[in-house]
N, C-alpha and C positions, 0 to 999 in steps of 0.2 A: 504494500500500500504506500501511497505517497505521503509526504509530510503533512499535507492538509488533512488527509483522512486520519493519520495518526494523531494529529492535534485534536481533531473533532472527537475521536473515540477516547482519548485520554483526558481531555479537558486542559491540556497544556498548550499554550500558544506556540506556533511554529518557531517564532524567534527564540523562545525559551528552550525549545528542543535543540535548536542549533547551539545555543549557549551551553547547555548541559553536555553536548558532544564536545564542544571546544575545550571545556575545562576538565573533561575526562570523567564526568559523573556517570555518563553512560557511553557505551562504545559507539564509535562513528557508524552510521548506517551504511549498509551495503549500497551499491549503486547499480542502476539499470544500465543497459547498453548505451542509452542516450545520456547517461551521467546524472540522472535524477536520483535523489535519495530513495531507498526502498526500505520500509519498515515491516516488521513481523508483529504478530500478536504478542509475542514475548516482549518486544520493545514497548508496545502499548501498556502491557502489564507493569513493566518497569517504570514507565512514565507515571502511571497511576500511583505506584508505590512512592515515587519521589514527590509527587504532588501532595499526597496525603501526609507524608512526613514533613514536608515544608509547611503545610497548613497547620501542623502542630508546633511549628516554630523551630524545628531542628535546623541546625546550621548545615550548610552545604557539606562541610567535612563530616559531621555526624551522619548525614544522609548517605554519604559515600561509605562510611563504616557500616551502617545498617544494611545497605545494599550488599556489601561483601558478605555479611553474616546471613542475609536472606538467601543468597545463592549457595552458601555453604551448608549442605545438609548434615554435616558433622559438627556444626557449631555447638557451643555451650550457650544455653539460654542466659546464663549468668553474664555473658559478655553483652548481650542485648540489653539486659536489665541495667547493667552498669552505665551504658550510654543514656538510657532513659532516666535513670536516677540523677546523672549529672545534669541533664537538661532540666529536670524538675527543680533541682537546686537553683539553677539560673533563673527559671521562671519565678520561683518564690522570692529571689533577690530582687527581681524587677518589680514584682507586686509590692514588696515592702517599700521600694523607692517611690513607686507611684502613690502609695498611701501617704508617704511623707509629703510629697508634692501636693496631694489633695488637701491634707490638713493645713498646710501653709496657705494655699490659695483660699480655702474656706475662711481662715482667720483674717486674711487681708480683705476679702470681700465683706466680711461682717464689720470690719473697722472703717470701711469706706462709706461715707454718707451718701454718695451718689446723687448729690444735689447740685445747685448752681455755684457752690464755693469751689475755688481752684485747688485747695489743699486736698491731697489724695494719698492715703497711706500705701496704696498699691505702687504708685510712682515713686514714693519715698523709699520703699523697700527695694525697688529695681535700680534706683540711682546709685552711682558709686559713692562710697563713704570714704572720706579723706581723713587721715589722721592729722590732728593739729599739733 
């Protein structure tokens, strides 16, 4: 199948498929006699795997590692779990960071009168503070 069909069946844009081939996340597609890329159902399955892993926020490197493990029928599930646990720790770190940002913004919004006066605690907080 051509790249357009592979893109439609996998839900991955053709440009992204080319990128994944370029960075080695997936093998380069075979070519037809006329030079067009030719994809198989296995390629589409791999693209769906990549798409799902990326939608869960796994890095490209982690996706590559997961793909290697997915293809290795002798793999230890502990290796897969280790990657997922590492990613979960990163997600939890980001959530904590976002919660801190949320609390700060909420406090600033509550302190801002939002009226005709020019003074604004939000702008005061964003402005650089100089040491005297």
